[in-house]
C-alpha angles and dihedrals in degrees: 000000000000093000102039093103095039136079091253125097125199105226097178144350119227115265101224091208092061133066113271094220094050091052091050092046092051098045101031096205122191093236134014119210114195143163112251109246109169142330091248093051090048092049090051093051093046091049091051092049091048093049090051090046091238110150116184136142118265123206113201114201139186095040119158123222089227093053108120090202093065096091091049091051092050091048092051099048117077099192117009148114128246120203128180124234088248095054119136123234088254092056091048093050091046090053091051091049092051097047092043087063094049097264134126122243129195119185109242087231088065100042096081090056092052092048091050089052089052089240098121089114088065090058100046119059111248109227123213090234093061097051115118119178091199092062111071087166088083087076122091119242094259093046089054092049093050094048092045089054092047090051088053089057100256119150123233089253092054092047091048091053093046095048096036092239134123120261091247091055090049091050090050092053091044095049094046094046094048089049090053091051092042092237121151107190146000096277091055089047092052091049089050090049092052093046091052095043095241093156100054094093092047093052091050091051092049091051090049091051092047091051091049091050091049091050091051090050092053092047 
């Protein structure tokens, strides 16, 4: 009913008793519109599509502005649309139009949340011309945290456990952040961290802990 006056045609609705990937693989639609369930379910579907070399736009619906998983979903999805649960029919159709042409669409109702989470760089394509290796502030908060942890020698598994993310999400943040800073490997990342004084706060915290431990020993 929503699409009867539009250029879009619903060719099939998901059968909830069947596997989503198998249904997509069989039908090969131009766009898939789906309710967002969980980061892990989304990762699994994206991995299956990538392995099968199926590239198609995904439109995630019924997202809430307060949903803490929103930034992770945006980071994971290369070309997709993100629509809130309160979206109007016009917003939904606009999102479908954008993603059908290979673009990315984020419902204005969700943008404030992403900006507050310092993830706006994950919404706007980062052009090569605008890269500046002397400006780590171009990184989102989570990208900074991941790179900081990598520079400290933590593995992706350790970072994932610390940040309550999956390893694939951590790798996505790491890859995107290193691309922004034009860094190729861990040694170059460590040099960048030293040059930009990333470890000053850590050293101060370690000294504070050591002093506290020494005081307790004397007492």
